[in-house]
C-alpha positions in Angstrom: 66.9 4.7 -161.9 63.9 5.0 -159.6 61.8 1.9 -159.4 64.1 -0.3 -161.5 65.9 -3.4 -160.4 69.5 -2.7 -159.2 72.5 -4.5 -160.7 72.9 -6.2 -157.3 69.3 -7.4 -157.3 69.6 -8.6 -160.9 72.8 -10.5 -160.0 71.1 -12.2 -157.1 68.1 -13.2 -159.2 70.3 -14.5 -162.0 72.3 -16.6 -159.4 75.4 -17.5 -161.5 77.2 -18.8 -158.4 74.3 -21.3 -157.9 74.3 -22.2 -161.6 78.0 -23.0 -161.7 78.0 -24.8 -158.4 75.3 -27.2 -159.7 77.2 -28.1 -162.8 79.3 -31.3 -162.8 82.9 -31.0 -163.8 83.3 -30.6 -167.5 79.6 -29.8 -168.1 78.1 -26.6 -169.5 74.9 -24.7 -169.3 73.4 -22.7 -172.2 71.3 -19.7 -171.3 69.4 -17.6 -173.8 68.6 -14.2 -172.4 68.5 -10.4 -172.8 71.4 -7.9 -172.6 70.9 -7.0 -168.9 71.7 -10.6 -167.9 74.6 -10.7 -170.3 76.0 -7.5 -168.7 75.5 -8.9 -165.2 77.2 -12.2 -166.2 80.2 -10.2 -167.6 80.5 -8.2 -164.3 80.2 -11.5 -162.4 82.9 -13.1 -164.5 85.3 -10.2 -164.1 84.5 -10.0 -160.3 84.0 -6.3 -160.5 81.5 -3.9 -159.2 78.3 -2.5 -160.9 80.2 0.6 -162.0 81.2 -1.3 -165.3 77.8 -2.7 -166.0 77.2 -0.6 -169.1 80.8 -0.4 -170.3 80.5 -3.3 -172.9 78.4 -3.6 -175.9 75.9 -6.4 -176.2 74.8 -6.9 -179.8 71.5 -8.6 -180.6 71.9 -12.3 -181.0 75.5 -12.2 -179.9 77.3 -14.9 -177.9 79.0 -14.3 -174.6 80.7 -17.1 -172.6 81.5 -17.0 -168.9 82.9 -19.8 -166.9 84.8 -21.0 -163.9 88.2 -22.6 -164.4 90.0 -24.0 -161.5 87.8 -22.0 -159.2 88.4 -18.7 -161.0 85.6 -16.9 -162.8 86.4 -16.1 -166.4 85.0 -13.9 -169.1 85.9 -16.3 -172.0 84.2 -14.7 -175.0 82.1 -11.6 -175.3 79.8 -10.0 -177.9 80.6 -12.4 -180.8 78.2 -12.5 -183.6 80.3 -14.0 -186.4 77.8 -16.9 -186.5 75.3 -14.4 -188.1 77.6 -13.1 -190.8 76.4 -14.2 -194.2 73.1 -15.4 -192.8 70.3 -14.4 -195.1 66.7 -15.0 -194.1 64.2 -15.3 -196.8 60.6 -14.4 -196.0 
């Protein structure tokens, strides 16, 4: 869309390659973000192009896990929200 950040620009800004390169072996990083970054992380993990950017659902408060295992990007878990089932907030 005119005037909006492209998927390539968002991917560069999110810098997942840099994030994973900076982690020590066996360590993790936890990132809390909005759906656009989750979508870019999924595209990054699958090593695909921007054409699949909107192909997956991203539920509010869901969990998505990406990683690098033996030098290979992985989409480990996506759009999980079981942690919210049965949760009742009383106001």
